[in-house]
KEBA-484019 format. One line per 3 residues: number of its first residue (from 1); for each residue x, y, z of N, C-alpha, C. Coordinates in nm, 2 decimals. Each point is the difference from the previous one (the first is absolute). Layout:
N
NUM> X/Y/Z/X/Y/Z/X/Y/Z; ...
//
This chain:
334
1> 4.74/9.60/9.47/0.06/0.09/0.14/0.16/-0.05/0.01; 0.06/0.09/0.05/0.07/-0.01/0.03/0.07/-0.04/0.14; 0.12/-0.09/0.03/0.01/-0.09/0.12/0.11/0.12/0.09
4> -0.05/0.11/0.06/0.04/0.07/0.13/0.02/-0.07/0.08; 0.14/0.01/0.04/0.03/-0.02/0.18/0.10/0.08/0.07; -0.04/-0.01/0.13/0.06/0.08/0.09/0.07/-0.11/0.09
7> 0.15/0.05/-0.03/0.06/-0.14/0.07/0.09/0.13/0.09; 0.04/-0.17/0.17/0.08/0.08/0.08/0.10/-0.08/0.06; 0.10/0.09/-0.02/0.13/-0.11/0.09/0.03/0.06/0.14
10> 0.02/-0.10/0.12/0.04/0.09/0.13/0.07/-0.14/0.04; 0.09/-0.05/-0.05/0.06/-0.11/0.06/0.13/-0.03/0.14; 0.06/0.13/-0.06/0.08/0.09/0.08/0.02/0.09/0.04
13> 0.08/0.09/-0.06/-0.01/0.10/0.02/0.04/0.14/-0.12; -0.06/-0.05/-0.10/-0.07/0.09/-0.09/-0.14/0.01/-0.03; -0.08/0.10/0.04/-0.17/-0.02/-0.02/-0.01/0.09/-0.18
16> -0.09/-0.10/-0.05/0.02/0.01/-0.11/-0.16/0.01/-0.10; -0.04/0.03/-0.10/-0.09/-0.03/-0.05/0.00/0.01/-0.17; -0.03/-0.04/-0.06/-0.07/0.00/-0.13/-0.11/-0.03/-0.08
19> 0.00/0.05/-0.11/-0.15/-0.01/-0.07/0.04/-0.04/-0.10; -0.04/-0.10/-0.05/0.00/-0.08/-0.13/-0.13/-0.06/-0.09; -0.01/0.08/-0.14/-0.10/-0.03/-0.13/0.03/-0.09/-0.08
22> -0.08/-0.14/0.01/0.00/-0.07/-0.13/0.16/-0.03/0.01; 0.06/-0.04/0.12/0.17/-0.01/-0.01/0.06/0.06/-0.01; -0.03/0.11/-0.03/0.08/0.14/0.02/0.06/0.09/0.08
25> 0.13/0.02/0.08/-0.03/0.05/0.08/-0.01/0.18/-0.02; -0.08/0.04/0.13/-0.02/0.12/-0.05/0.08/0.08/0.10; 0.05/-0.01/0.09/0.07/0.06/0.10/0.04/-0.12/0.11
28> 0.15/0.09/0.11/0.04/-0.14/0.08/0.02/0.11/0.07; -0.05/0.05/0.15/0.03/0.08/0.08/0.08/-0.08/0.12; 0.10/0.04/0.03/0.08/-0.08/0.13/0.01/0.10/0.09
31> -0.02/-0.01/0.15/0.06/0.13/0.10/0.11/-0.12/0.09; 0.11/0.05/-0.02/0.10/-0.07/0.03/0.02/0.08/0.16; 0.06/-0.14/0.16/-0.02/0.09/0.15/0.12/-0.03/-0.03
34> 0.03/0.12/0.08/0.15/0.04/0.01/0.07/-0.02/0.13; -0.14/-0.01/0.12/-0.01/-0.02/0.12/0.10/-0.12/0.04; 0.05/-0.10/-0.09/0.07/-0.11/0.09/0.16/0.03/-0.03
37> 0.01/0.10/-0.06/0.18/0.02/-0.02/0.06/0.03/0.10; -0.05/0.04/0.10/0.10/0.01/0.10/0.03/-0.09/0.14; -0.10/-0.15/-0.08/-0.04/-0.10/0.10/0.12/-0.12/-0.05
40> 0.04/0.03/-0.13/0.05/-0.12/-0.10/-0.07/-0.08/-0.05; -0.12/0.01/0.02/-0.09/-0.15/-0.11/-0.16/0.07/0.05; -0.08/-0.07/-0.07/-0.14/0.03/0.04/-0.03/-0.08/0.14
43> -0.09/0.11/0.03/-0.08/-0.04/0.14/-0.12/0.01/-0.04; -0.03/-0.10/0.02/-0.16/-0.03/-0.02/-0.12/0.03/0.04; 0.00/0.07/0.15/-0.07/0.08/0.05/-0.04/0.16/-0.08
46> 0.12/0.05/-0.02/0.03/0.09/-0.04/-0.03/0.03/-0.16; 0.01/-0.14/-0.07/-0.06/-0.03/-0.12/-0.13/0.02/-0.04; -0.07/-0.09/0.12/-0.17/0.01/-0.03/0.00/0.13/0.03
49> 0.01/0.07/0.07/-0.04/0.16/0.02/-0.01/0.14/-0.05; 0.13/-0.04/-0.13/0.00/0.05/-0.10/-0.07/-0.03/-0.12; -0.05/-0.12/-0.02/-0.04/-0.06/-0.10/-0.20/0.06/0.05
52> 0.01/0.03/0.08/-0.14/0.07/0.05/-0.01/0.13/-0.02; 0.13/0.08/0.02/0.00/0.13/-0.04/-0.01/0.03/-0.13; 0.12/-0.10/-0.11/-0.05/-0.03/-0.13/-0.09/-0.02/-0.10
55> -0.06/-0.07/0.09/-0.07/-0.09/-0.14/-0.14/0.07/-0.08; -0.05/0.08/0.14/-0.12/0.09/-0.13/0.06/0.13/-0.12; 0.10/0.06/0.06/0.02/0.11/-0.06/0.07/-0.08/-0.16
58> 0.07/-0.12/-0.01/0.06/-0.07/-0.07/-0.10/-0.07/-0.07; -0.13/-0.03/0.06/-0.10/-0.08/-0.12/-0.10/0.12/-0.04; 0.00/0.10/0.08/-0.10/0.13/-0.09/0.10/0.01/-0.09
61> 0.12/0.06/-0.02/0.10/0.03/-0.10/-0.01/-0.09/-0.13; 0.03/-0.14/0.07/-0.02/-0.11/-0.17/-0.16/0.00/-0.05; -0.09/0.06/0.09/-0.12/-0.03/-0.06/-0.04/0.14/-0.06
64> 0.04/0.14/0.06/0.00/0.11/-0.10/0.07/0.00/-0.10; 0.12/-0.02/-0.03/0.08/0.03/-0.12/-0.01/-0.12/-0.11; -0.08/-0.11/0.07/-0.03/-0.07/-0.12/-0.11/0.04/-0.11
67> -0.06/0.09/0.07/-0.16/0.03/-0.11/-0.08/-0.09/0.05; 0.02/-0.05/0.08/-0.17/-0.14/0.01/-0.01/0.03/0.12; -0.13/0.01/0.02/-0.12/0.02/0.17/-0.01/-0.15/0.03
70> -0.07/0.06/0.13/0.00/-0.16/0.08/-0.10/-0.10/-0.05; -0.07/0.14/-0.08/-0.10/-0.14/-0.03/0.05/-0.04/-0.11; 0.07/0.06/-0.10/0.07/-0.13/-0.10/0.08/-0.10/0.02
73> 0.02/-0.01/0.14/0.09/-0.13/0.05/-0.08/-0.17/0.00; 0.06/-0.10/-0.05/-0.02/-0.09/-0.04/0.00/-0.10/0.12; 0.13/0.04/0.06/0.02/-0.04/0.13/0.13/0.05/0.08
76> 0.04/-0.12/0.12/0.13/0.10/0.05/0.08/-0.16/0.07; 0.15/0.05/-0.05/0.04/-0.06/0.08/0.08/0.04/0.08; 0.12/-0.15/0.07/0.04/0.06/0.14/0.14/-0.08/-0.06
79> 0.08/0.00/0.14/0.11/-0.14/0.00/-0.04/-0.05/0.13; -0.02/-0.17/-0.03/-0.03/-0.06/0.12/0.13/-0.06/0.11; 0.10/0.03/-0.11/0.10/-0.05/0.08/0.08/-0.04/-0.13
82> 0.17/-0.03/0.08/0.03/0.00/0.11/0.06/0.12/0.07; 0.05/0.00/0.08/0.03/0.14/0.03/-0.03/-0.01/0.22; -0.02/0.15/-0.01/-0.01/0.04/0.19/-0.11/-0.01/-0.02
85> -0.04/-0.08/0.11/-0.17/0.02/0.02/-0.07/0.12/0.06; 0.10/0.08/0.02/-0.07/0.15/0.10/-0.03/0.03/-0.15; 0.04/0.08/-0.07/0.05/0.02/-0.13/-0.11/-0.02/-0.10
88> 0.00/-0.20/-0.02/-0.11/0.00/-0.07/-0.15/0.01/0.01; 0.02/-0.01/0.18/-0.18/0.03/0.06/-0.04/0.15/-0.08; 0.07/0.08/-0.01/-0.03/0.13/-0.04/-0.08/0.02/-0.14
91> 0.09/-0.09/-0.09/0.01/0.00/-0.14/-0.19/-0.02/-0.02; 0.03/-0.20/0.07/-0.11/-0.05/0.00/-0.10/0.05/0.04; 0.02/0.05/0.15/-0.16/0.06/0.03/-0.07/0.12/-0.07
94> 0.13/0.11/-0.05/-0.08/0.09/-0.10/-0.09/-0.07/-0.10; 0.08/-0.06/-0.06/-0.06/-0.07/-0.17/-0.09/-0.08/0.06; -0.05/-0.06/0.10/-0.08/-0.03/0.00/-0.11/0.08/0.07
97> -0.03/0.10/0.05/-0.10/0.12/0.03/-0.02/0.11/-0.07; 0.13/0.02/-0.13/-0.05/0.07/-0.11/-0.05/-0.12/-0.05; 0.02/-0.09/-0.04/-0.10/-0.05/-0.13/-0.10/-0.03/0.03
100> -0.04/-0.07/0.17/-0.12/0.01/0.03/-0.12/0.09/0.02; 0.08/0.17/-0.03/-0.11/0.08/0.02/-0.02/0.04/-0.17; 0.07/-0.08/-0.09/-0.07/0.09/-0.14/-0.03/-0.16/-0.06
103> 0.00/-0.11/0.07/-0.08/-0.11/-0.08/0.06/-0.08/-0.08; 0.14/0.01/0.02/0.14/-0.03/-0.12/0.01/-0.16/0.07; 0.07/-0.12/-0.08/0.08/-0.07/0.05/0.14/-0.02/0.02
106> 0.04/-0.05/0.06/0.12/0.01/0.11/0.11/-0.13/-0.09; 0.14/0.07/-0.02/0.11/-0.12/-0.10/0.12/-0.01/0.13; 0.05/-0.10/0.07/0.06/-0.04/0.09/0.15/0.00/-0.14
109> 0.08/0.03/0.08/0.17/-0.03/-0.11/0.06/-0.05/0.06; 0.11/-0.10/-0.04/0.11/-0.06/0.07/0.15/0.11/-0.07; 0.03/0.07/0.14/0.10/0.11/-0.01/0.11/-0.05/-0.10
112> 0.09/-0.12/0.01/0.08/-0.06/-0.08/-0.01/-0.02/-0.15; -0.17/-0.05/-0.05/-0.04/-0.01/-0.09/-0.01/0.15/-0.11; -0.04/0.06/0.09/-0.05/0.11/-0.06/0.21/0.06/-0.01
115> 0.07/-0.03/0.04/0.13/0.07/-0.06/0.03/-0.09/-0.14; -0.02/-0.11/0.00/0.03/-0.06/-0.11/-0.11/0.04/-0.10; -0.11/0.06/0.02/-0.11/0.02/-0.15/0.07/0.16/-0.03
118> 0.07/0.10/0.12/0.01/0.04/-0.06/0.08/0.07/-0.14; 0.03/-0.12/-0.05/0.06/-0.02/-0.12/-0.09/0.00/-0.10; -0.11/-0.01/0.01/-0.11/0.03/-0.11/-0.07/0.14/-0.01
121> 0.03/0.09/0.12/0.00/0.17/-0.01/0.02/0.04/-0.17; 0.12/-0.03/0.01/0.06/0.10/-0.18/0.04/-0.13/-0.06; 0.07/0.00/-0.13/0.06/-0.06/-0.12/0.12/0.06/0.07
124> 0.11/-0.13/-0.01/-0.07/-0.14/-0.06/0.01/-0.09/0.08; -0.15/-0.09/-0.03/-0.04/-0.09/0.13/0.07/-0.08/-0.05; 0.03/-0.15/0.12/0.03/-0.11/-0.01/-0.06/-0.08/-0.06
127> 0.03/-0.09/-0.06/-0.04/-0.10/-0.09/-0.03/-0.15/0.10; -0.09/-0.07/0.05/-0.07/-0.07/0.12/0.05/-0.14/-0.14; 0.06/-0.11/0.10/0.09/0.00/0.13/0.07/0.11/0.03
130> 0.02/0.05/0.10/0.11/0.03/0.01/0.07/-0.01/0.21; 0.13/0.02/0.00/0.05/0.01/0.14/0.05/0.12/0.03; -0.04/0.04/0.15/-0.04/0.11/0.06/0.09/-0.01/0.09
133> 0.13/0.11/0.03/0.06/0.00/0.14/-0.06/0.09/0.01; -0.05/0.02/0.15/-0.09/0.07/0.11/0.08/0.03/0.10; 0.05/0.10/0.02/0.11/0.05/0.11/-0.04/0.12/0.09
136> -0.01/-0.03/0.08/-0.03/0.17/0.08/0.04/-0.07/0.18; -0.06/0.14/0.07/0.08/0.02/0.13/-0.07/-0.13/0.10; -0.10/-0.04/-0.07/-0.07/-0.12/0.09/0.02/-0.15/-0.08
139> 0.00/0.05/-0.14/-0.03/-0.18/-0.08/0.15/-0.04/-0.06; 0.04/-0.08/-0.03/0.06/-0.03/-0.12/-0.02/-0.13/-0.06; -0.08/-0.05/-0.14/-0.08/-0.09/-0.04/0.04/0.00/-0.18
142> 0.05/-0.11/-0.04/-0.03/-0.03/-0.14/-0.16/-0.06/0.02; -0.04/0.03/-0.10/-0.14/0.00/-0.06/-0.05/-0.07/-0.16; -0.07/-0.10/-0.05/0.02/-0.07/-0.13/-0.18/0.11/0.01
145> 0.01/0.06/-0.11/-0.13/0.07/0.00/-0.04/-0.05/-0.14; -0.13/-0.05/0.02/-0.06/-0.09/-0.13/-0.10/0.02/-0.04; -0.07/0.12/0.05/-0.12/0.09/-0.06/0.00/0.14/0.12
148> -0.07/0.09/-0.05/-0.04/0.11/0.13/0.00/0.01/0.14; -0.08/-0.15/-0.01/-0.03/-0.06/0.13/0.00/-0.10/0.06; 0.05/-0.08/-0.10/0.11/-0.15/0.06/0.15/0.06/0.03
151> 0.05/-0.02/0.09/0.12/0.02/0.03/0.04/-0.10/0.10; 0.12/-0.04/0.00/0.03/-0.13/0.06/0.21/0.02/0.08; -0.05/0.00/0.15/0.17/0.03/0.06/0.08/-0.09/-0.02
154> 0.12/0.04/-0.10/0.03/-0.19/0.01/0.19/0.06/0.07; -0.03/0.13/0.08/0.15/-0.01/0.06/-0.02/0.13/0.06; 0.07/0.03/0.16/-0.02/0.05/0.13/0.13/-0.02/0.08
157> -0.06/0.21/0.11/0.15/-0.05/0.07/-0.08/-0.07/0.10; 0.06/-0.11/0.05/-0.02/-0.01/0.14/0.09/0.08/0.11; 0.00/0.06/0.01/0.04/0.11/0.13/-0.02/0.16/-0.02
160> 0.06/0.06/-0.07/-0.02/0.17/-0.01/0.03/0.04/-0.13; -0.07/0.06/-0.06/-0.02/0.08/-0.18/0.16/0.03/-0.02; -0.01/0.05/-0.08/0.14/0.03/-0.06/0.00/0.16/0.02
163> -0.17/0.06/-0.01/-0.03/0.15/0.02/0.05/-0.02/0.18; -0.01/-0.04/0.09/0.05/0.00/0.13/0.10/0.02/0.03; 0.09/-0.12/-0.09/0.15/0.01/0.01/0.08/0.09/-0.07
166> -0.06/0.08/-0.07/0.03/0.15/-0.05/-0.01/0.12/0.12; -0.12/-0.03/0.02/-0.01/0.15/0.15/0.03/-0.05/0.10; 0.05/-0.12/0.05/0.10/-0.03/0.17/0.11/0.00/-0.06
169> 0.10/-0.01/-0.15/0.11/0.05/0.01/0.04/0.14/-0.05; -0.10/0.08/-0.03/-0.05/0.12/0.01/0.01/0.05/0.17; -0.06/-0.05/0.06/-0.01/0.02/0.17/0.21/-0.01/0.03
172> 0.01/-0.10/-0.02/0.11/-0.02/0.08/0.14/0.10/-0.05; -0.02/0.03/-0.10/0.11/0.12/-0.09/-0.08/0.12/0.04; -0.12/0.01/0.09/-0.02/0.15/0.05/-0.08/0.08/-0.11
175> -0.01/-0.08/-0.07/-0.09/0.09/-0.16/-0.17/-0.03/0.09; -0.06/0.14/-0.08/-0.11/0.01/0.06/-0.09/-0.05/-0.04; -0.11/-0.04/0.05/-0.13/-0.08/-0.05/-0.07/0.06/-0.10
178> -0.07/-0.04/-0.16/0.04/-0.12/-0.03/0.15/0.03/-0.02; 0.06/-0.10/0.05/0.15/-0.06/-0.09/0.07/-0.06/-0.07; -0.13/-0.04/-0.08/0.01/-0.11/-0.14/0.01/0.08/-0.09
181> -0.06/0.10/-0.02/0.05/0.08/-0.11/0.14/0.08/-0.02; 0.00/0.03/0.14/0.15/0.06/0.07/0.14/-0.09/-0.04; -0.04/-0.11/-0.01/0.09/-0.11/-0.04/0.05/-0.05/-0.15
184> -0.14/0.01/-0.08/0.05/0.07/-0.16/0.07/0.10/-0.01; -0.06/0.09/0.03/0.03/0.13/-0.01/0.22/0.00/0.04; 0.03/-0.08/0.08/0.11/0.00/0.03/0.13/-0.13/-0.06
187> -0.13/-0.10/-0.06/0.09/-0.10/-0.07/0.02/0.06/-0.15; -0.03/0.09/-0.03/0.06/0.02/-0.13/0.09/0.09/0.01; 0.07/0.06/0.09/0.08/0.04/0.03/0.12/-0.04/0.07
190> -0.04/-0.18/0.01/0.16/-0.07/0.11/-0.02/-0.12/-0.12; 0.12/-0.10/0.02/0.08/-0.12/-0.03/-0.10/-0.13/0.04; -0.06/-0.07/0.00/-0.11/-0.09/-0.02/0.09/-0.12/0.03
193> 0.12/-0.02/-0.01/0.09/-0.06/0.04/0.07/0.02/0.06; 0.01/0.09/0.11/0.09/0.02/0.05/0.01/-0.08/0.16; -0.15/-0.02/0.02/-0.05/-0.11/0.11/-0.05/-0.15/-0.02
196> 0.01/-0.09/0.08/-0.08/-0.14/-0.03/-0.11/-0.04/0.10; -0.10/-0.01/-0.01/-0.08/-0.02/0.05/-0.08/-0.16/-0.03; -0.05/-0.04/0.08/0.00/-0.16/0.01/-0.14/0.03/-0.09
199> -0.06/-0.10/-0.12/-0.06/-0.03/-0.03/-0.12/-0.16/0.05; -0.13/0.07/0.05/-0.07/-0.13/0.01/-0.03/-0.09/-0.10; -0.04/-0.09/0.01/0.00/-0.10/-0.11/-0.12/-0.14/0.04
202> -0.13/0.04/-0.02/-0.08/-0.03/0.03/-0.08/-0.12/-0.08; -0.05/-0.13/0.05/-0.07/-0.07/-0.08/-0.04/0.04/-0.14; -0.05/-0.02/-0.10/-0.10/-0.01/-0.13/0.08/0.14/-0.02
205> -0.19/0.11/0.02/0.00/0.11/-0.04/-0.04/0.12/0.15; 0.05/-0.08/0.08/0.02/0.12/0.17/0.12/0.06/0.00; -0.04/0.15/0.05/0.11/0.06/0.02/-0.03/0.01/0.21
208> 0.16/0.03/-0.01/0.01/0.05/0.15/0.06/0.14/0.01; 0.02/0.08/0.12/0.03/0.09/0.00/0.07/0.07/0.14; -0.05/-0.07/0.10/0.02/0.00/0.16/0.17/0.00/0.00
211> 0.08/-0.09/-0.11/0.12/-0.04/0.05/0.09/0.10/-0.03; -0.07/0.04/-0.14/0.12/0.18/-0.05/-0.02/0.12/0.10; -0.12/0.02/0.08/-0.03/0.07/0.09/0.15/-0.03/0.10
214> -0.03/-0.12/0.08/0.09/-0.05/0.05/0.15/0.02/0.02; 0.03/-0.03/-0.11/0.13/0.10/-0.09/0.05/0.07/-0.01; -0.13/0.10/-0.02/0.08/0.11/-0.02/0.03/0.11/0.17
217> -0.10/-0.09/0.10/0.00/0.04/0.13/0.16/-0.01/0.09; 0.00/-0.14/-0.06/0.13/0.01/0.05/0.15/0.05/-0.06; 0.00/0.01/-0.16/0.06/-0.01/-0.06/0.05/0.18/0.02
220> -0.06/0.09/0.01/-0.05/0.16/0.03/0.08/0.04/0.18; -0.09/-0.14/0.09/0.04/0.00/0.13/0.21/-0.03/-0.05; 0.03/-0.10/0.01/0.15/-0.04/-0.02/0.04/0.13/-0.07
223> -0.01/0.04/-0.10/0.06/0.12/-0.09/-0.03/0.12/0.11; -0.05/0.05/0.08/-0.02/0.12/0.07/0.07/-0.04/0.12; 0.06/-0.08/0.07/0.08/-0.03/0.06/0.11/0.04/-0.03
226> 0.05/-0.04/-0.12/0.15/0.06/-0.05/-0.01/0.13/-0.06; -0.12/0.06/-0.07/0.00/0.12/0.01/-0.09/0.08/-0.05; -0.03/0.07/0.10/-0.16/0.04/0.04/-0.03/0.09/-0.10
229> 0.05/0.05/-0.09/-0.03/0.11/-0.09/0.01/-0.14/-0.14; -0.03/-0.11/-0.02/0.01/-0.14/-0.08/-0.17/0.06/-0.08; -0.10/0.02/0.04/-0.11/0.02/-0.06/0.03/0.14/-0.10
232> -0.04/0.12/0.09/0.05/0.11/-0.09/0.11/0.02/-0.14; 0.09/-0.09/0.04/0.14/-0.02/-0.06/-0.05/-0.11/-0.14; -0.11/-0.09/0.03/-0.03/-0.08/-0.07/-0.15/-0.07/-0.06
235> -0.07/0.16/0.02/-0.14/0.00/-0.02/-0.04/-0.09/-0.13; 0.05/0.07/-0.08/-0.03/-0.02/-0.17/0.04/-0.15/-0.04; 0.11/-0.03/0.03/0.02/-0.15/-0.01/-0.06/-0.09/0.07
238> 0.01/0.00/0.13/-0.11/-0.05/0.07/-0.15/0.00/-0.02; -0.03/0.07/-0.05/-0.18/-0.01/-0.08/0.02/-0.05/-0.14; 0.09/0.00/-0.03/0.08/-0.05/-0.17/-0.04/-0.15/0.03
241> 0.07/-0.07/0.10/0.03/-0.11/0.00/-0.12/-0.10/0.09; -0.06/0.11/0.06/-0.18/-0.10/0.09/-0.05/0.01/-0.20; -0.07/0.12/-0.02/-0.09/-0.03/-0.10/0.11/-0.09/-0.09
244> 0.13/-0.03/-0.03/0.00/-0.11/-0.14/-0.06/-0.18/0.12; 0.04/0.04/0.07/-0.01/-0.13/0.07/-0.13/-0.06/-0.01; -0.10/0.13/0.07/-0.18/-0.06/-0.01/-0.02/0.00/-0.15
247> 0.04/0.09/-0.09/-0.10/-0.01/-0.13/0.08/-0.10/-0.11; 0.15/-0.08/0.07/-0.03/-0.16/-0.06/-0.06/-0.04/0.06; -0.07/-0.05/0.13/-0.06/-0.11/0.04/-0.14/0.04/-0.05
250> -0.03/0.09/-0.04/-0.14/0.01/-0.07/0.05/-0.04/-0.18; 0.07/-0.01/-0.03/0.05/-0.02/-0.12/0.00/-0.14/-0.02; 0.10/-0.03/0.08/0.03/-0.15/0.02/-0.16/-0.09/-0.03
253> -0.08/0.00/0.10/-0.17/-0.04/0.00/-0.04/0.05/-0.11; -0.02/0.12/-0.06/-0.08/0.03/-0.11/0.09/-0.10/-0.15; 0.11/0.01/0.04/0.01/-0.09/-0.15/-0.02/-0.13/0.00
256> 0.01/-0.05/0.12/-0.02/-0.11/0.01/-0.17/-0.07/0.02; -0.06/0.11/0.01/-0.17/-0.04/-0.03/-0.01/0.02/-0.16; 0.06/0.09/-0.04/-0.04/0.02/-0.14/0.04/-0.12/-0.11
259> 0.14/-0.08/0.02/0.04/-0.10/0.00/-0.12/-0.11/0.02; -0.02/0.03/0.11/-0.09/-0.18/0.02/-0.15/-0.01/-0.01; -0.03/0.18/-0.03/-0.12/0.01/-0.08/0.00/0.00/-0.14
262> 0.09/-0.01/-0.07/0.03/0.06/-0.10/-0.11/0.09/-0.07; 0.08/0.15/0.07/-0.09/0.09/-0.02/0.10/0.12/-0.04; -0.04/0.09/-0.07/0.07/0.11/-0.05/-0.04/0.16/0.03
265> -0.09/-0.02/0.03/-0.10/0.13/0.09/0.01/-0.03/0.11; 0.07/0.16/0.01/0.04/0.01/0.16/0.02/0.14/0.04; -0.12/-0.01/0.07/-0.03/0.19/0.13/0.04/-0.05/0.14
268> 0.02/0.16/0.04/-0.01/0.00/0.13/-0.08/0.09/0.04; -0.01/-0.02/0.15/-0.09/0.10/0.01/0.02/0.05/0.21; -0.06/0.08/0.05/0.02/0.05/0.14/0.11/0.11/-0.01
271> -0.01/0.01/0.09/0.08/0.17/0.07/0.20/-0.03/-0.05; 0.00/-0.13/0.01/0.17/0.00/-0.04/0.06/0.00/-0.13; -0.13/-0.02/-0.08/-0.01/-0.03/-0.17/0.05/0.17/0.01
274> -0.04/0.10/0.08/0.09/0.13/-0.10/0.14/-0.02/0.05; 0.05/-0.09/0.07/0.17/-0.01/-0.01/0.09/0.02/-0.12; 0.01/0.08/0.02/0.08/0.03/-0.12/0.13/-0.13/-0.08
277> 0.01/-0.03/0.12/0.19/-0.11/-0.02/-0.13/-0.12/-0.03; -0.15/-0.03/0.04/-0.02/-0.14/-0.03/-0.04/0.05/-0.13; -0.06/0.09/-0.06/-0.06/0.02/-0.15/0.06/-0.01/-0.09
280> 0.17/0.05/0.03/0.14/-0.01/-0.11/0.01/-0.14/-0.04; 0.02/-0.09/0.16/0.04/-0.12/-0.02/-0.12/-0.09/-0.06; -0.12/0.02/0.01/-0.09/-0.08/-0.05/0.01/0.06/-0.21
283> -0.01/0.10/-0.01/-0.01/0.06/-0.12/0.14/-0.08/-0.06; 0.12/0.00/0.07/0.11/-0.04/-0.04/-0.02/-0.20/-0.01; -0.08/-0.06/0.04/-0.03/-0.14/0.03/-0.09/-0.02/-0.11
286> -0.08/0.10/-0.03/-0.17/-0.05/-0.09/0.14/0.03/-0.16; 0.08/0.09/-0.02/0.10/0.00/-0.07/0.04/-0.11/-0.06; 0.07/-0.02/0.09/0.11/-0.13/0.00/-0.11/-0.19/-0.05
289> -0.10/-0.01/0.07/-0.06/-0.05/0.04/-0.16/-0.04/-0.13; 0.00/0.10/-0.06/-0.11/0.02/-0.08/-0.13/0.01/0.02; -0.01/0.06/0.16/-0.15/0.04/0.04/-0.02/0.12/-0.01
292> -0.20/0.02/0.00/-0.03/0.08/0.00/-0.05/0.07/0.10; 0.07/0.12/0.05/-0.04/0.05/0.18/-0.07/0.08/-0.05; -0.09/0.03/0.15/-0.09/0.14/0.03/0.05/0.02/0.12
295> -0.01/0.18/0.00/0.01/0.02/0.16/-0.09/0.09/-0.06; -0.05/0.02/0.13/-0.13/0.10/0.04/0.11/0.17/0.00; -0.08/0.08/-0.06/0.03/0.16/0.05/0.03/0.01/0.16
298> 0.08/0.09/0.06/0.04/0.02/0.15/-0.16/0.00/0.09; -0.08/0.08/-0.10/-0.12/0.04/0.12/-0.09/-0.11/0.01; 0.01/-0.11/-0.08/-0.03/-0.15/0.03/-0.01/-0.06/0.06
301> 0.18/0.03/0.06/0.10/-0.13/0.08/-0.09/0.03/0.14; 0.03/0.11/0.02/-0.05/0.05/0.17/-0.15/-0.01/0.01; -0.03/-0.03/0.13/-0.14/-0.06/0.04/-0.10/0.13/-0.06
304> -0.11/0.00/-0.09/-0.04/0.08/-0.11/-0.17/-0.06/-0.01; -0.11/0.07/0.00/-0.13/-0.03/-0.02/0.00/-0.05/-0.09; 0.10/0.06/-0.17/-0.03/-0.06/-0.15/0.03/-0.12/-0.01
307> 0.01/-0.09/0.12/0.09/-0.14/-0.05/-0.13/-0.08/0.05; -0.10/0.04/0.14/-0.10/-0.02/0.05/-0.10/0.06/-0.11; -0.01/0.09/-0.06/-0.07/-0.03/-0.10/-0.01/-0.04/-0.12
310> 0.10/-0.01/-0.09/-0.02/-0.13/-0.09/0.01/-0.12/0.06; 0.04/-0.03/0.10/-0.06/-0.16/0.03/-0.16/-0.01/0.05; -0.04/0.16/0.02/-0.15/-0.03/0.08/-0.06/0.01/-0.17
313> 0.04/0.04/-0.12/-0.08/-0.02/-0.10/0.00/-0.14/-0.09; 0.07/-0.08/0.05/-0.01/-0.12/-0.08/0.00/-0.10/0.06; -0.06/0.07/0.15/-0.10/-0.14/0.06/-0.14/0.07/0.01
316> -0.06/0.15/-0.06/-0.09/0.01/0.01/-0.05/-0.06/-0.12; 0.12/-0.02/-0.11/-0.06/-0.03/-0.14/-0.07/-0.17/0.04; 0.07/-0.08/0.09/-0.04/-0.11/0.06/-0.12/-0.02/0.07
319> -0.02/0.10/0.07/-0.12/0.03/0.12/0.01/-0.07/0.13; 0.15/0.05/0.00/0.07/-0.07/0.12/-0.04/0.12/0.14; -0.10/0.03/0.04/-0.03/0.07/0.11/0.03/-0.03/0.14
322> -0.06/0.08/0.11/0.02/-0.09/0.13/-0.13/0.05/0.09; -0.03/-0.03/0.11/-0.07/0.04/0.08/0.02/0.13/0.10; -0.08/0.04/0.09/0.06/0.08/0.08/0.05/-0.03/0.14
325> -0.02/-0.13/-0.01/0.04/-0.09/0.09/0.19/-0.03/-0.02; 0.06/0.05/-0.09/0.11/0.00/-0.02/0.10/0.04/0.12; 0.11/-0.02/0.03/0.12/0.01/0.08/0.12/0.03/-0.08
328> 0.05/0.14/0.07/0.13/-0.06/-0.07/0.11/-0.11/0.07; 0.07/-0.02/-0.05/0.11/-0.11/0.05/0.16/0.00/-0.05; 0.04/0.02/0.13/0.15/0.07/0.01/0.12/-0.10/-0.08
331> 0.01/-0.14/-0.02/0.04/-0.12/-0.05/-0.07/-0.07/-0.10; -0.04/0.09/-0.06/-0.15/-0.03/-0.13/0.10/-0.10/-0.07; 0.01/-0.11/-0.04/0.05/-0.07/-0.16/-0.07/0.05/-0.08
334> 0.10/-0.08/-0.09/-0.11/-0.02/-0.17/-0.10/-0.07/-0.02
//
């Protein structure tokens, strides 16, 4: 009998459902919330309400388009955390009630581990052990991946995530939310050496990105005093220079981790792994150092239920189910 799992992702501002059958993703339905754009960032209460509106239609479409009936399901999986508490509660509550009504077991999934396991949706798949740089709006982590469900964080940010640095820089530049992809877009047209920003060097394999945000803030403040049109006249160069600095900080630690652990199997995951500058630098470094690199498809970089589904598949094989007393955890750790 096939292992058919319905997976639900609702950790932030993407409502998503996916069906997986014997480890093969059948669909990946995502409803993006546009309500946050006018506020320049995700508003937690509005995100929770949008999840309530989107979840049933998204789940219905995932089941219908898969060709698998509710009676053919083996389990229901969901994101337990980390994420916004209200958003997580919507997904967890629905998954528990849906599974209870059908008499199905439930599987809790760590959102950050799921980002890493998204690499196993399609070929080529990483070879264990590998190092994964997981970069998103809320997290920046270096993870030693020993097996599907055996992962160890070997480095992480001590303050802001790199995705937050991208988005807050974009906000300072007057770019609409989400600003990270726009910085990437303008950076391709600019000179990455036009402006120099400080690089924070933390001990070991840890990161810090709060300093560069402050540096950009003061840099723009002083430049605008001298020339009110400074941002408009230099937007591409500013974006390119900031992106160059952030990617340099990421790659510095990634190269150190690969050397310290003597591992040449390298992966990236999370929303910021969609950044073209990071992808290009990773490929250039791989050619230079002889790394085997793994970069997920764009649709599996941002938050999606397919990555929850693939993680749930491996947990199902290990019999790792949870009880109906499970609750979401906004700051869930590995």
